[in-house]
C-alpha positions as CSV (number, residue, x, y, z in Angstrom):
1,M,-119.3,104.2,-65.2
2,I,-121.4,102.9,-62.1
3,G,-124.8,101.6,-63.1
4,I,-127.9,101.0,-61.0
5,P,-128.1,97.1,-60.2
6,R,-130.5,95.1,-62.1
7,I,-132.2,93.9,-59.1
8,I,-133.3,97.2,-57.6
9,I,-134.9,98.4,-61.2
10,V,-136.8,94.9,-61.2
11,G,-138.1,95.6,-57.5
12,I,-139.3,98.9,-58.3
13,G,-141.0,97.6,-61.6
14,G,-142.4,94.8,-59.8
15,L,-143.8,96.9,-56.4
16,F,-145.3,99.7,-58.6
17,S,-147.2,96.6,-60.8
18,L,-148.3,95.0,-57.5
19,Y,-149.8,98.4,-56.5
20,H,-152.2,98.2,-59.4
21,L,-153.0,94.8,-58.5
22,V,-153.9,95.7,-55.0
23,L,-156.2,98.6,-56.1
24,G,-157.8,96.0,-58.5
25,L,-158.4,93.7,-55.2
26,L,-159.5,96.3,-52.9
27,T,-162.2,97.6,-55.6
28,L,-163.3,93.9,-56.4
29,D,-167.1,94.8,-55.2
30,I,-167.5,97.6,-57.9
31,P,-167.7,95.3,-61.0
32,R,-170.6,93.4,-62.0
33,N,-168.8,90.3,-62.0
34,A,-165.2,89.7,-60.2
35,A,-164.2,86.7,-62.4
36,P,-163.1,88.5,-65.4
37,V,-161.4,91.2,-63.6
38,I,-159.5,88.6,-61.4
39,A,-158.9,86.8,-64.9
40,A,-157.3,90.3,-65.9
41,M,-154.9,90.4,-62.7
42,V,-153.4,87.0,-63.4
43,L,-152.7,88.0,-66.9
44,Y,-151.2,91.3,-66.1
45,A,-149.3,89.9,-63.2
46,A,-148.1,87.0,-65.9
47,A,-147.0,89.7,-68.4
48,T,-145.0,92.0,-66.0
49,S,-143.5,89.1,-64.2
50,L,-142.3,87.8,-67.5
51,S,-140.9,91.1,-68.9
52,L,-139.1,92.0,-65.6
53,V,-137.7,88.8,-64.6
54,R,-136.8,87.2,-67.7
55,R,-133.0,87.8,-68.5
56,G,-131.6,88.2,-71.9
57,P,-130.6,91.2,-74.2
58,V,-132.1,94.6,-73.1
59,R,-134.3,94.4,-76.5
60,M,-137.6,92.5,-75.5
61,P,-138.0,89.3,-78.0
62,I,-140.7,90.0,-80.2
63,W,-143.2,87.2,-78.9
64,M,-143.0,88.7,-75.6
65,A,-143.8,92.1,-76.7
66,A,-146.6,90.6,-78.6
67,F,-147.8,88.9,-75.7
68,N,-147.7,92.1,-73.7
69,V,-149.9,93.8,-76.5
70,A,-152.4,91.2,-76.3
71,V,-152.9,91.6,-72.4
72,A,-153.1,95.4,-72.7
73,I,-155.9,95.0,-75.2
74,A,-157.5,92.0,-73.0
75,L,-157.5,94.2,-69.7
76,P,-159.8,97.1,-70.8
77,L,-162.4,94.4,-72.6
78,L,-162.4,92.2,-69.6
79,V,-162.5,95.0,-67.0
80,T,-164.8,97.7,-68.5
81,N,-167.3,95.0,-69.6
82,E,-168.1,94.8,-65.9
83,L,-168.2,98.3,-65.1
84,D,-170.6,101.0,-65.7
85,S,-169.4,104.2,-67.4
86,A,-172.0,106.0,-66.3
87,R,-171.9,105.3,-62.6
88,E,-172.6,108.0,-60.2
89,G,-169.3,109.3,-58.7
90,G,-167.2,107.5,-61.4
91,N,-165.7,104.0,-60.7
92,G,-162.8,105.0,-58.8
93,Y,-159.7,102.7,-58.4
94,A,-161.9,100.0,-60.3
95,T,-160.3,101.7,-63.4
96,W,-156.7,100.2,-62.1
97,Y,-156.4,98.8,-65.6
98,V,-155.7,101.9,-67.0
99,A,-152.3,102.4,-65.0
100,A,-151.3,99.0,-65.3
101,V,-151.8,99.0,-69.3
102,G,-149.4,102.1,-69.0
103,T,-147.1,100.6,-66.7
104,L,-146.7,97.6,-68.9
105,M,-146.4,99.5,-72.1
106,T,-143.9,101.6,-70.5
107,I,-141.9,98.4,-69.7
108,T,-142.2,97.2,-73.1
109,S,-140.9,100.4,-74.6
110,T,-138.2,101.0,-72.0
111,R,-136.8,97.2,-73.5
112,R,-136.8,99.0,-76.8
113,R,-140.2,97.8,-78.4
114,H,-141.6,101.2,-79.0
115,L,-143.8,100.2,-81.9
116,F,-145.5,97.4,-79.8
117,A,-146.0,99.9,-77.1
118,W,-147.8,102.4,-79.0
119,V,-150.0,99.7,-80.4
120,G,-151.1,98.9,-76.7
121,I,-151.2,102.5,-75.7
122,T,-153.2,103.3,-78.8
123,F,-155.6,100.8,-78.3
124,L,-156.3,101.8,-74.7
125,V,-157.0,105.6,-75.8
126,V,-159.5,104.3,-78.4
127,Q,-161.1,101.8,-76.1
128,T,-161.6,104.5,-73.5
129,I,-163.1,106.8,-75.9
130,I,-165.5,104.2,-77.2
131,W,-166.6,103.3,-73.9
132,S,-166.7,106.5,-71.8
133,G,-166.0,109.4,-74.3
134,P,-163.0,111.4,-74.7
135,S,-164.0,113.6,-71.3
136,T,-163.0,110.6,-69.4
137,L,-159.4,110.4,-70.6
138,L,-157.8,112.8,-68.2
139,E,-160.2,111.4,-65.4
140,I,-159.2,107.9,-65.4
141,G,-155.4,108.4,-66.0
142,V,-155.2,107.4,-69.6
143,V,-153.2,110.7,-70.7
144,G,-150.8,109.6,-67.6
145,S,-150.3,106.3,-69.2
146,V,-149.7,108.1,-72.5
147,S,-147.2,110.4,-70.8
148,W,-145.4,107.3,-69.2
149,V,-145.0,105.7,-72.5
150,V,-143.8,109.1,-74.2
151,I,-141.0,109.5,-71.7
152,S,-140.2,105.9,-71.8
153,H,-139.7,106.2,-75.4
154,V,-137.8,109.6,-75.2
155,L,-135.4,108.3,-72.4
156,S,-135.0,104.9,-74.1
157,R,-133.8,106.3,-77.6
158,S,-131.7,109.0,-75.6
159,I,-129.6,106.0,-73.4
160,A,-129.4,104.1,-76.6
161,K,-127.8,106.9,-78.5
162,A,-125.7,107.9,-75.6
163,T,-124.5,104.4,-75.3
164,K,-123.9,104.1,-78.9
165,D,-121.8,107.4,-78.7
166,A,-120.0,106.0,-75.9
167,R,-118.8,102.8,-77.5
168,R,-117.8,105.0,-80.4
169,F,-115.7,107.3,-78.0
170,A,-114.2,104.6,-76.7
171,Y,-113.1,103.0,-79.9
172,A,-111.8,106.1,-81.1
173,E,-109.8,106.7,-77.9
174,R,-108.3,103.2,-78.3
175,E,-107.5,104.1,-81.9
176,A,-105.8,107.2,-80.9
177,A,-104.1,105.6,-78.3
178,D,-102.6,102.8,-80.7
179,W,-101.7,105.6,-83.2
180,Q,-99.8,107.3,-80.7
181,A,-97.8,104.1,-79.5
182,A,-97.2,103.5,-83.2
183,Q,-95.7,107.0,-83.7
184,E,-93.5,106.9,-80.6
185,A,-92.6,103.5,-81.6
186,H,-91.4,104.7,-84.7
187,V,-89.7,107.8,-83.4
188,F,-87.9,105.7,-80.8
189,E,-86.6,103.4,-83.7
190,R,-85.6,106.3,-85.9
191,Q,-83.6,107.9,-83.2
192,F,-82.0,104.5,-82.4
193,R,-81.3,103.8,-85.8
194,L,-79.8,107.2,-86.3
195,G,-77.8,107.0,-83.0
196,Q,-76.4,103.7,-84.0
197,T,-75.8,104.7,-87.7
198,S,-73.9,108.0,-86.7
199,S,-71.8,105.9,-84.0
200,M,-71.0,103.3,-86.9
201,A,-70.3,105.9,-89.5
202,L,-68.7,108.8,-87.5
203,P,-65.1,107.7,-87.2
204,M,-65.1,107.1,-91.2
205,L,-66.6,110.5,-91.9
206,R,-64.0,112.3,-89.8
207,R,-61.3,110.2,-91.4
208,I,-63.0,111.6,-95.0
209,E,-63.1,114.9,-93.6
210,R,-59.4,115.1,-92.6
211,S,-58.2,113.8,-95.6
212,R,-60.8,116.1,-97.9
213,G,-62.0,112.8,-99.7
214,D,-58.9,111.7,-100.8
215,L,-59.2,108.1,-99.6
216,T,-57.1,105.3,-100.6
217,D,-58.3,102.1,-102.0
218,E,-58.4,100.1,-98.7
219,E,-60.3,103.0,-97.1
220,R,-62.7,103.1,-100.2
221,R,-63.2,99.4,-99.7
222,E,-63.8,100.3,-95.8
223,C,-66.5,102.5,-96.7
224,L,-68.6,99.9,-98.9
225,Y,-68.0,97.5,-95.8
226,L,-69.5,100.2,-94.0
227,E,-72.3,100.8,-96.0
228,G,-72.9,97.1,-96.0
229,A,-73.1,97.0,-92.2
230,I,-75.4,99.8,-92.2
231,R,-77.8,98.2,-94.5
232,D,-77.9,95.4,-92.2
233,E,-79.0,97.1,-89.4
234,I,-82.0,98.4,-91.2
235,R,-82.9,95.4,-93.4
236,G,-81.5,92.5,-90.9
237,R,-82.7,94.2,-87.4
238,N,-83.4,91.2,-85.4
239,L,-80.8,88.9,-87.1
240,L,-78.0,90.9,-85.3
241,N,-75.9,90.4,-82.5
242,D,-72.3,91.1,-82.0
243,P,-71.3,87.5,-83.4
244,V,-73.2,87.8,-86.2
245,R,-72.0,91.4,-87.0
246,E,-68.2,89.8,-86.8
247,Q,-68.9,87.0,-88.9
248,V,-70.7,89.2,-91.5
249,M,-67.7,91.6,-91.9
250,V,-65.4,88.7,-92.0
251,H,-67.2,87.2,-95.0
252,R,-67.7,90.5,-96.7
253,R,-63.8,91.1,-96.1
254,R,-62.8,88.0,-97.9
255,G,-65.2,89.1,-101.0
256,A,-68.4,87.4,-100.3
257,I,-72.0,88.7,-100.8
258,V,-73.8,88.8,-97.5
259,T,-77.7,89.6,-97.6
260,L,-79.4,89.9,-94.3
261,L,-83.6,90.0,-94.8
262,D,-85.6,90.3,-91.2
263,E,-89.1,90.1,-92.4
264,G,-90.7,89.6,-89.0
265,G,-90.3,86.0,-88.1
266,M,-88.3,86.6,-85.2
267,D,-90.6,89.5,-83.5
268,G,-92.0,87.1,-81.1
269,L,-88.4,85.7,-79.8
270,A,-86.8,87.5,-76.9
271,G,-84.1,86.9,-74.2
272,P,-82.5,83.4,-74.3
273,A,-84.4,82.1,-77.2
274,R,-83.4,84.9,-79.6
275,D,-79.7,84.6,-78.2
276,R,-79.6,80.9,-79.1
277,V,-80.8,81.4,-82.7
278,L,-78.4,84.3,-83.2
279,N,-75.4,82.3,-81.6
280,Q,-76.5,79.2,-84.1
281,L,-76.4,81.4,-87.1
282,A,-72.7,83.2,-85.9
283,A,-71.7,79.6,-85.7
284,A,-73.4,78.4,-88.9
285,L,-71.4,81.6,-90.8
286,R,-68.0,80.5,-89.2
287,G,-67.9,77.6,-90.9
288,S,-68.9,78.8,-94.4
289,T,-66.9,79.4,-97.4
290,A,-70.0,80.3,-99.8
291,D,-69.4,82.9,-102.2
292,K,-73.2,84.3,-101.6
293,I,-74.8,83.9,-98.5
294,I,-78.4,84.5,-97.7
295,V,-79.8,84.9,-94.2
296,R,-83.7,85.2,-94.0
297,T,-86.1,84.9,-91.0
298,A,-89.1,82.8,-91.7
299,S,-92.6,83.5,-91.3
300,G,-94.3,84.2,-88.3
301,S,-96.4,81.0,-88.2
302,S,-93.2,78.7,-89.2
303,A,-91.5,76.6,-86.6
304,T,-88.2,77.8,-88.1
305,A,-86.9,80.9,-87.2
306,V,-84.3,81.5,-89.5
307,T,-83.1,80.0,-92.9
308,V,-79.4,80.2,-94.0
309,V,-78.5,79.5,-97.7
310,G,-74.8,79.7,-99.0
311,L,-74.0,79.4,-102.6
312,R,-70.4,78.8,-104.3
313,S,-70.4,80.7,-107.5
314,S,-68.6,79.1,-110.6
315,T,-67.4,82.7,-111.4
316,A,-65.6,85.2,-109.3
317,A,-68.0,87.1,-107.3
318,N,-65.6,89.4,-105.1
319,A,-66.0,92.4,-107.4
320,A,-69.8,92.7,-106.4
321,L,-69.7,94.6,-103.0
322,D,-73.0,96.4,-103.6
323,G,-75.2,93.6,-101.7
324,E,-77.3,92.5,-104.7
325,L,-77.4,88.7,-105.7
326,G,-76.9,87.8,-109.2
327,D,-78.9,84.9,-110.5
328,D,-76.4,82.5,-111.6
329,E,-77.7,79.0,-112.8
330,D,-74.4,77.5,-112.2
331,D,-74.4,78.4,-108.6
332,E,-74.0,75.3,-106.0
333,I,-75.1,75.0,-102.7
334,D,-72.6,75.3,-100.1
335,L,-74.9,75.8,-97.0
336,W,-78.3,74.9,-96.3
337,L,-79.6,75.5,-92.4
338,E,-82.9,76.2,-90.8
339,I,-82.3,77.1,-87.4
340,P,-85.9,76.2,-85.1
341,K,-87.3,78.8,-82.7
342,D,-87.4,76.0,-80.1
């Protein structure tokens, strides 16, 4: 979205404010005493310059808004005290302060200090009625100044609401994009795992179909090994490459219980770093004679990528092929290894 440069907005506001000062200078001969009028011009110039030039949040600081209201109160009092409300033909542009107060309060409202703006413009209306009567509200431009504040208030609130809605919609769009990406990732992962499981299980399924379920003891053991391999693909995704798969199957065939648990500790590793960790894991498994082997990824914040624990059981564990670990207090540590990420 392309916005209007700030310097253009400030420039337009500055020129409009300068126009009121020029009118006041051109009509200095009308007031009885020019000194209070000049003082009012100085106050107005200071307030508008501060409001337009000072950088910061869009919402005007309270102290600045209060200063603007004070100036809006001072201007009518200083100028009208030197003017004759019953002057024949009116005071003309000597009532420049009316538009000046309207401009200053419009700036205050635009910078989201609406209450202060309404206080200042309300004082202008009341002071004008007291000074010259309600009939002059339209003649000297008080109604126009009030209209500026009204329009500024409405536009400011509308823009603020539109900005808030735009941010909410942008946030919702990001959330929807993240959700869609997550769903696509889940679909891809599910399809990948289904394809991988299908390729692993298909030969055995065909053998079961051909034999009509009449399998030999060796074939039944192969089915259990295949079940363990499929479980590894689900629970130990990042812990597997071809050498690791080969060693895991070797240990299962000799009767060991092997458990692979990927808990996300290697999600940040890729390429050569991941290959190095898995090759070290395969080498560690190759030299182990443990009855129970547990391979687990470390936490994401840990410097360790993989922890390998091998236990030698005092009792025969080769009958347990379901992948569940026992809790035998007589187990002895045969292998302990921490493979670092770096």
